[in-house]
C-alpha positions, 0 to 999 in steps of 0.5 A: 559540503556537496549538494545533497541528491534529489534535494527537490524531493525532500520535505522542507525545513521550518526556520523559525527566527525573529532577526531578519539579517539571521534568519536570511543568513540561515536561509541562504546557507541552507538553500546553497545545499538544495534545501527548501526552506519555510520561514516564520518570525514567531510562534503563531507563524510557525504553527501555521507553517507547520500545518500548511507545509509538513517540514522534515526538520524545524530550526528554531530559536528559543526567544521569540517576539510571540510565544517561544522556542518551547511552544514551537517544539510542543507544537511540532510534536504534537503534528508528528512525534518523530519531527526532529526539532533543532533549538537555537539559543544565546551562549549564556542560556544553554540551560534553556537549551537542555531544558528543550532537549529534555522535552523532545528537541533533538539538538541545540545550536549556540549563538552565534551560529556556525553554518558548517555546524548547522548543515551538519546537524540538519543532514543528521536530522534528515537521515534520522528522519528518513530512517524512521519513515522507512522503518515504518513502511518496512514493517508494513511491507514485511507483513505482506506477501513475499514479493510482487511478479512482474508484469508478464504477457503479451496480450493485446488487452495487457498492452492497452493497460500498459499503455493506460498505466504509462499515461496516467503515471505522469499525472496526479490523478485518482486511478481505479483498477477494475478487475476480478480477484487475482488479476494482479491489480496490486501489482499494477498499482506498484507499476504505476507508483514505479512509473510516476514522479512519486517513485522515490516516495513510499507505496503503502498498500491497505486491504479494505476488505480484510480489516473489521470496520471498527479498525479500518478508520484507525488504520487509515487516518491513525489514532491520538493517544487515548482516543479508545481503549488501549490506544496507549501512544499515538499511531499514524494511519496510512495516509500519513504513511504514504505522504509524498507517495502513492496509497493503494486502497485495495477492495475499496468497493468493500469500504463501509458507507460510514466511512465513505464521506471522510475518504471522500474529504481526504481525497478532495481537501488533502487533509484529515483528523486522527481518531481522537484528534482535532487538528487537521493534517495536510497530506500529499498522496497519490491514491490508487484504488482498486475493486473486484465489484461493479460500483456502479451497480452499488451506487445504484442500490445506494450501498455507495456514495456516488460523489465518492465513485466519480472522485476515484473513477477519474481514470478507470483501468480495466485489467482483464482476466486470465481466461481472456488471455489465454495466450498468456497462461503458458508464458505466465506458467514457465515464468512461475516455473523458473521462479519457483525452481529458484527460490525452491533450490530445484533444478529447471523443470519443463512443462509437459505438453499434456500438462500445457494442454490442461492449463490452456483447458482450465477456466482460472476462476482465481486468475493469475493468483490461482495459477501462481499457486497451481505452479508453486504447488507443481514445483513442490510436488514434482520429483523428476524434471518435468511437470505432468497433469498430476502435478497440477491438482486442477480437479474438475478440469472438464469430461474425461474421454468417457462412454455417454452412460458414464459421464457423472460429476465423478468422472470429471474428478482427477483420481491419480495419485494416492487416496489421500492426494485424490481427496485432498483434490476434491476437498479444495474443489469443493471449498473453492466452489462454496467460496465462489458461491458464497461471493456470488451471493453476497455480492462480493461482500467478503464479511457477508460471504463468511456469515453465509458459510459460518466460518470466522472472517479471518479463516475465510480470508485465509481460504480466499488466499489459499484457493487463489481468490485474493488479488 
C-alpha cells in the first residue's frame, strides 16, 4: 500500500491496546503509511489522550486492564459523535464487537490482526471523517455570498497590505484587519489563510454583528443536546469546525461584552466548553478578526475588554478605503464588468469616458462592495455595448453645471431615464444616507442603528448589503 499524501497535515490515530508487543506492531504498521499515532494502555489513558490530541480515528481493544473498549467508545462519542471508532476483539468474542457497533463503532477487527486489513479500515475511516467535516463546512459556505473576488489593484497602500499579509501568513499570530465596511476584509482574511501553512485546513467565517446576542455563543462554541429548549441534538460550533484551519471573526467590535471573556479564554488557552457542556475541548485554530469600529475608543469607553483588544491586535493590518485608492477604481470597475458579463452571459461591455469620470468623482462610502454592486446593476441595465453614466445609478453625484441660483439639492439628482428610474434612485439614496446617519449615531452598533431606524434587525442587515455597507 502506498503512502498517503499530506499525512503530516492529518490528525493522529489513537491506538488503545494493553499488550506492548501488539501495540508496537500496530504502531509501526500505521507509521509506515505516514500516520501519526498516539498510544494508550487502558481507558483512563485513552480518555486523557482523547482530550489532548483530538484524534481522527480511534482504534481500541475491547478488553483492557482498567475500563474497557466500550468505555473508550462512549468517551470518543462524547467528545465527537462523528469520530470513527474501530474495535478489536478476540475471535471468540464477535458478539461483543457487534454490541460495540450497535453503540456506534464504525467496524471491528478480529484478532490476530491482519495489518493490511487494519490499514484498509483506517483509510476508510479517515475518508469518512474528511467527508463529514467537508460537508459541514460546505453547508456553511453555501449560505454565504457567491464566491469572493480576487484582490485587484496597484495602489501603494494596497501593496503594503499585501506585504503585511505575506509576513503574517507564515506565523500563527492572531491578525486584526481594520477598515471601513465594504473594503473587503473577508477577502483579505481568505488570502491570508491561502498563504498560510493551514491552507489545506478549513476556513470558517462568522459575522459577529449579524447574529443575535442570544445565539452567538452557540454559533461560536456549539451546544450539547438538551442545553436549552429546542436543542434536540449536539451541534459543533465554529471553533470546532475550524480545527487545524482559520477562524475568521468578522465585525469583532460588535462582540457582546458578556461573551468577550469566553473568546479571550479560547484564544489564550485553545480550549472551551460547548454550551451546556462540562468537558473542555481543545482546538488548534488560527484566528483572524476584522472590525470597522475604533476598538481603542471602545476600550476607553469600557465597551470592550482591554485584554481582549490586546490579544486580538497582535498584528494589526489597516485596509485603505476605496476613496484613498482612486487609481484602482477604474481597474476594479473593468474587472467587475468582465466578471458580470461572464456570469450574465452577455457580450463584453466598454466603459464610456463619461461613466469613468463619474466613477472617479464619486466618494464610494460603501467602498469596493458598493462599486461591485454598482457595476453589477450597470451590466444588467446596459442594453448596448457601452456603460454610460445613466446605467451607474449614482445619485447625488455632485452639483451638475448650473447657474448660481439653480444650485439646490434637486439639481444634484440624476433625472435620466423614466420617472420610475429616477424615483428609485432618489429612494435608494435616501435609504443609504439614513443608514449611514444611524450607524454614525450608534457608533457602529448595528442593533442600535436598527432601533434608531425602527426597522427589524434582519431587514436592516439586508439593507446594509443592498447599499454596499457590508464587508
